[in-house]
C-alpha positions as CSV (number, residue, x, y, z in Angstrom):
1,M,4.9,49.1,-36.0
2,G,4.2,47.1,-39.2
3,W,5.0,43.8,-37.5
4,I,2.0,44.3,-35.2
5,V,-0.5,45.4,-37.7
6,W,-0.9,42.0,-39.6
7,P,-1.3,39.8,-36.5
8,L,-3.8,42.4,-35.0
9,M,-5.8,42.6,-38.2
10,A,-5.9,38.7,-38.4
11,F,-7.0,38.7,-34.8
12,L,-9.8,41.3,-35.4
13,I,-11.0,39.6,-38.6
14,F,-11.0,36.0,-37.7
15,V,-10.6,35.2,-34.0
16,A,-12.6,38.1,-32.2
17,P,-16.0,37.4,-34.3
18,L,-15.7,33.7,-33.7
19,W,-15.0,34.2,-30.0
20,L,-17.9,36.7,-29.5
21,I,-20.4,34.3,-31.3
22,L,-19.4,31.3,-29.3
23,H,-19.4,33.3,-26.0
24,Y,-23.0,34.7,-26.5
25,R,-24.3,31.4,-27.9
26,G,-23.1,29.7,-24.7
27,Q,-24.7,32.4,-22.5
28,R,-28.0,32.2,-24.3
29,N,-28.1,28.4,-23.9
30,A,-27.3,28.7,-20.2
31,S,-30.2,31.3,-19.8
32,Q,-32.9,29.2,-21.3
33,G,-33.2,27.1,-18.1
34,L,-34.0,23.5,-17.8
35,S,-34.9,21.2,-20.7
36,G,-38.1,19.2,-20.4
37,D,-36.2,16.0,-19.5
38,E,-34.2,17.9,-16.9
39,H,-37.5,19.4,-15.4
40,E,-39.0,15.9,-15.3
41,K,-36.1,14.5,-13.5
42,L,-36.1,17.4,-11.0
43,Q,-39.8,16.8,-10.3
44,T,-39.1,13.1,-9.7
45,L,-36.3,14.1,-7.2
46,V,-38.5,16.5,-5.3
47,M,-41.2,13.8,-5.1
48,R,-38.6,11.2,-3.7
49,A,-37.4,13.7,-1.2
50,E,-40.8,14.4,0.1
51,Q,-41.5,10.7,0.5
52,M,-38.2,10.2,2.3
53,Q,-39.0,13.0,4.6
54,E,-42.5,11.5,5.5
55,R,-40.6,8.1,6.1
56,I,-38.1,9.7,8.4
57,K,-40.8,11.6,10.3
58,T,-42.7,8.3,10.8
59,L,-39.6,6.4,11.9
60,E,-38.7,9.1,14.4
61,Q,-42.2,9.0,15.8
62,I,-41.9,5.2,16.2
63,L,-38.5,5.6,18.0
64,D,-39.9,8.3,20.2
65,E,-42.7,5.9,21.4
66,E,-40.5,2.8,21.7
67,A,-37.1,4.2,22.7
68,P,-37.6,7.7,24.0
69,Q,-33.9,8.2,24.9
70,W,-32.7,7.5,21.3
71,R,-32.0,11.1,20.4
72,Q,-29.6,11.6,23.4
73,R,-27.5,8.5,22.3
74,R,-25.9,10.3,19.5
């Protein structure tokens, strides 16, 4: 029994507190959400996706007028 007491005490005194601190610090950082730079990049991606969606819609309209059978060729 004595052989397990010292390693257990060392674990509880040194390892467990450090483990808990690092674990909850990581969770807090993850729950804070996007940084300002990440939010800006996300907004840029959303804007580009909307522009591409409009371009695709325009191209489909052009193809519908000039080659009505293009959708069936796939």
